[in-house]
N, C-alpha and C positions, 0 to 999 in steps of 0.2 A: 828410365822414366816408365812408370807403370800406368797403364791406361785402365780406368774403371769401366767396368761393363755397364752399359745402360740398362736401367731397370725397365723391364717390360710390364705393361699394364695388365693386371690379372683379368682373365676373361670371366665375365659374370655369367653364371649358369642361369638359363631361363627359369622363371619361377615355378612353372609346372614340373620341370625335371627335378628341381631342388626339393619340391614338396614330395614327390614320389620317392626320391632317394632317401629322404629323411624318414619316410614311412617304413621303407624296407629295413633301415638300420635300427629304428626304434623297436620294431617288432611288436607294436601294440595290437590289440584286438581290433579288427576292422569295424565291428559294431560300435565299439566305444569311440572310435575316431569320428564316426558319422553321427553321433548322438547330438552334438551341438548343431550341426547343419540340419538334421532332421527336425529339431525344435524350431529353428528359424523358418523352415519350409512349412511346418504346421501352422505357424503364425500367419504366413502369407496365405495359405489355403483357407484358413478360417475367415479371413477378411475378403477373399476374392472367390468364394465358392459359386457365385452366380455369374461369373464372367469367364468364358473359355479362354479369351486372349490373355487375361491377367494370370490365369492358372498356368498358361504356357510360359509366360514370362517368369513365374515363380519356379517352374521346373528348369528353365534355362539358367536361372541364377543359383541353382543348387550347387553345381560344381565349383564356381568361383567362390561362393561363400564358404564351402568346405575347405578349399585350398587356402583361403585367407585366414581362417581360424587355425589351420595347422601351421601356417607360417608365423602367426602371432605367438604360438606357443614356443617356437624355437628361436625367433629373432624379435624380441620385444623392443629392442632399441630402435630398429627401423620403424616399427609401428608407432613408437612415441614421437619420432622425428616427423612422421607424416601427420600425426594427429595434433601436434602442438598448435599450429595456426587455428585448427578447428576448435580446439578446446578453449583457446583465448576468446574466440567469437562467441562460443557457448556461454562462457562465464559472463561476458558483457550482456548477452541476451538475458541470462538469468537475473543479473542485477537490475536490468531495466524492467523485467516483469515483477520483481520484488518491489521496486519503487512504485510501479503502477498499482499494485495491490495495496500498498500502504496508502496511496492517495485515494484509492477507491474505498478503503475502510474508513478513512477520515470523512469522505463524502457521505457514507452511510450514516455515521453518527451525526453529522450535521443535518442530514435530512430528517432523522428521527427527532432531533432536538428542536427543529424549526417547524415541525408539523404536529400540533397537539393531538390530532385525531389518531396518530400512530402510537401515542404513549400507552394507551390501554393494551394494545396488542403486544407492545414490547414488554410491558410489565407482566402480562400473562405468560409470555414465552419464558421470561426469566423465572417466574414462579414455578412453571412446569418443567423447567430445565431443558427447554427446546432451543435450537438456534434462533436468534432473534430475527435476523434478516429473512431467512426462508419463511418463518412464521408470518411476518408482516406481508411478504409477497403473496402468500396463500390467502390471507384474510382480505387483503385489498384487491385480490384478483387482478394483479398486474399481468398483462399479456400483450403479445405482439402478433400481428399477421403481416410479416415483412415480405411475403411472396405469394402470388396467386398465379395459377396456370389453368387455362381452359383448353380442353381437347375435344375433338370430334369423336363421338362414340363409334361411328362406323369406320372412319378411315384412320383415326388416331393422330390426325394432323393437329398442330398447335393453332388454335383460333385466337388466342390472346395471352399475353404474359405481362405481369407488372411486378415490380419489386422496389423497395425503398432504396435510397441512395447509399445508406450505410449498411445495407444487408450484405453479409458474406457467409458462405457455407463453411461450417466448422470442419476441421479435418476428420475424415471418416464418414461424413454425411454424403448422401447421394443427391443429385439434382432432382427437381420435381419431374422433369420430362423423362429422365432415365428411370426414376422410381415408378412412375405411372406406366411406363412402357413395359416394365417387368411385372406389373400387376394389372393385366388386361381385364380380368374378370373380377372387378372390384364391386362390392355390394354398396348400396346406398348407406351413407353415414359411417363407412368403415374408417378406422384410424390405423395408420401405418406408423409404428414407432421407429424413430431414427435417433434415439438417444445414444450417444457415444461417450465413453469415459474421457475426462480431460487429462491433463498431464500429471495430475496427482492421483489418478485412479478413481476419482469420485465423479458422480453425476453433476453436470453443470447446473447452475441455479436456474438458467432459462433454457434447459434442454428442449429441443424441438420435437414435434410430432407432426405428421401430415394427416390432415382431415380431408377425406374425399367424399363429395356429394355427387350423385348421378342424376341427371335429368333425362328428358325424353330424347334430346338430340345431342347434348354436350355433357361433358364431365368436368367438374371443377375440383381442383386440388389446391389446398391452402396449407402453407407451412405455419404452424402455430407454435409460439414460444411462450413459456410461462404458464400461469394458471388462468385458463380461459373460463368465462362464465358459461352457464348451462345453455343459454340461448344463442351461442355462437353458431351451432350447427343450423339452427333455423334461419339465421341471418345469411349464412352461406347458401342455403337452399333457395332463399328468395333472390339472392344475387344470381344464381344459376338460371332461375326462371326469367329474370330480367334480361339476361344475355340471350336466352332462346327467343324472347320477344324481339330483341334487336335483330337477330338473325332472320327472323321471319318477316320483318318490315324492310321496305326498300331503303337503300343507303342514300343519304343526302348527296347533292351534287358537290363534287370535289373531295369526297371522303369515301372510305371503304368500311366494310363491316369490321375488318381487323382493327382499324383506328378507333371505331366506336367501342369495341369490346375492350381494347387497351385502356381507353379513357375511363370506362366503367370500372374496370378492375383497379386502376390507379386510385380512383376515388374511394375504393372500399378497403384500402390498406389501413390497418389499425396499429397504433402505437400508444398504448396506455400503460406505460412503464415509467416510473419515476427514476430519473437518472441518479446513479450513485456517485456521480462526479460532483465535487463541491461547486455550488453556484457562485457566480461572480459577486453578488451582493453579500453572500455569506463570507466569502474570502475577504471582501473589503471591510465588512464590519469586524470580522475576527482580527484583521490586520490593525485596524484602528484601536480596538480594545487592547490588543497585545502591545501596541506602541504606547498607549496611555499607561499601561501597567509598568512597562519598562521605564517610562519617564518618571512615574511616581516613585518607583523603587530607586531610581538614580538620584532623585531629589532628596529622598529620605537618607540614603547612604551619604550624600554630600553633606547634608546638615549634621549628620551624626559625626562624621570625620571632623567637620569644622568645630563642633562642640568639644570634642576631645582636645583638639589643638588649642581652643580658647581657654579651656580649664587648665591645661598644662602650662600655658603662657601667662596665666593670671598670677600676680604676686601673692605668695603664701599658699598656693595650691600646687600639688604635684600629683599627677595621675600615674598610678602604678600598674593598673590593669583595667581593661575595658572589654566588654563582650556584648555583641548584638546578634548572636546566632539564634535561629529558631524563634525569632520574634521577640526575644527578651533583650532588654537593654540594662546593662549594669556597669557601673563605674566605681572603682575603689582607688583610694589614694590617701594623701596626707593633706591636712589643712591647719594653717595657723589660726589661732583665735581672733587675730586682728584682720584676717583676710575677708574678702567679700564672700558671702555664702554661695555655694555652687548652684543652688536653686535659682538665685537671682541671675547668674550668668546664663543659665539655660533659658530662663524666661526672657532675657534680653535678646536672645537669638531666635525667639519665636517657638520654642519647644516647651511642651508642658512638663513641669517637674514631676507630676504624678505618674507619667509613663516611664520614668527612668528611676532605677534603684541606685542610690548613691550611698557609699560607705566611705567616710573620710575619718581618719584618726588624727588626733591633735598632735602637733609638733611645733617647735619654735623655728621659724624661717629666718634665714639670713638675708633675705631680699632687701634692697636698699630702702624702699618706702616703708616697709614694716619695721626695719631696724631703726630708722629715724623717728618713727612714731613711738616706738618703745623707749628710746633714749629721751625723748622730750617728755614722756610721762613720768620719769623718775624725779623726786623732790631734790632741788639743789640746796647745799649748805650755805647759811648766811654768815657774814664776817663777824657779827657780835657773838654768835655761838662758837666760832673758832677761837676768839680771844678769851672768852670765858673758860673754855676747855683748857687753854694753855695756863691761865693764872690759878686755877683750882689745884690744891695739893693732891698728890696721889694718895690714895687711901690704901694703907698696908693691911694685909689680912691679919686677923688676930692670931 
């Protein structure tokens, strides 16, 4: 009896040792191996040039990124196994975003169709070859001020902050407090651009910018999205002066200056942007109209099918071909001269014969009612004529 040797589990080499071993075997140029990691690190550095801590994180990630890229070249199967669940979630997210964009586009068209004052801008954009929706936004001056921040000029402390419920910072944007902290020496009326590319590499339709106004005691920073009017800076300057007046006056009993400034900023938030989501009444009206169209088309199709069946079952009529595609209605077949006219059958069903093209050729039908009528119409021979024919001598030809 032979005993089988137990298979020992292979010892897996640590990933760092495997990477360096593969490097020594491959004999590639060191500079070429590091090119991909260098590109990734340059991307990190370009987005984190103002933060020492983030640059330190980018430098620390340089070695693992380089090793991961090298391992990906030599063992793509393991990378595919690890990325399979992530890819599935990414596909679901992409489908969800595509569906949201489709709904948003439908909402834009509904908004343009339901507001007559937007028609001239849409026609002008189409005439000039410009994108319709950005042109409408620019002409209508749709804008938002979803976030306001007030800072003390001397200490840099936050005096008040207000933002809308639906406000969220886009990926790559900085917060107002962090941005104003890095721009200590701001000038009155200065604008700080915070536009970042979206996932398609294009500028967002409502890309934001930060408008900073400086007063004697405080500094007001406002995040502005869209196409703001020219008098927005003056409105923010007036708001800054009102806040300074509140700081100079005594606070009412039971409240603080911070609460008063927060309330003042919350009342100054602006949202003058027409939503691109379809409205409820638009969807309801569209659903009703679509349902009526389906009902009307269904009734027409049912009556057409019933007409074809009625003509084919009518004695003396045979339908050979019928067509109702692309709005045309045409029936061709055979008709006995004694049968009822097909126009009369269509009129009896409530259909107008003028809307239907009918081509029927004559033939002799063997249907029972028509055969009986045809037999009854033949003249019958009388008995006297039969006796006279028998008694008369046959005439021989000359």
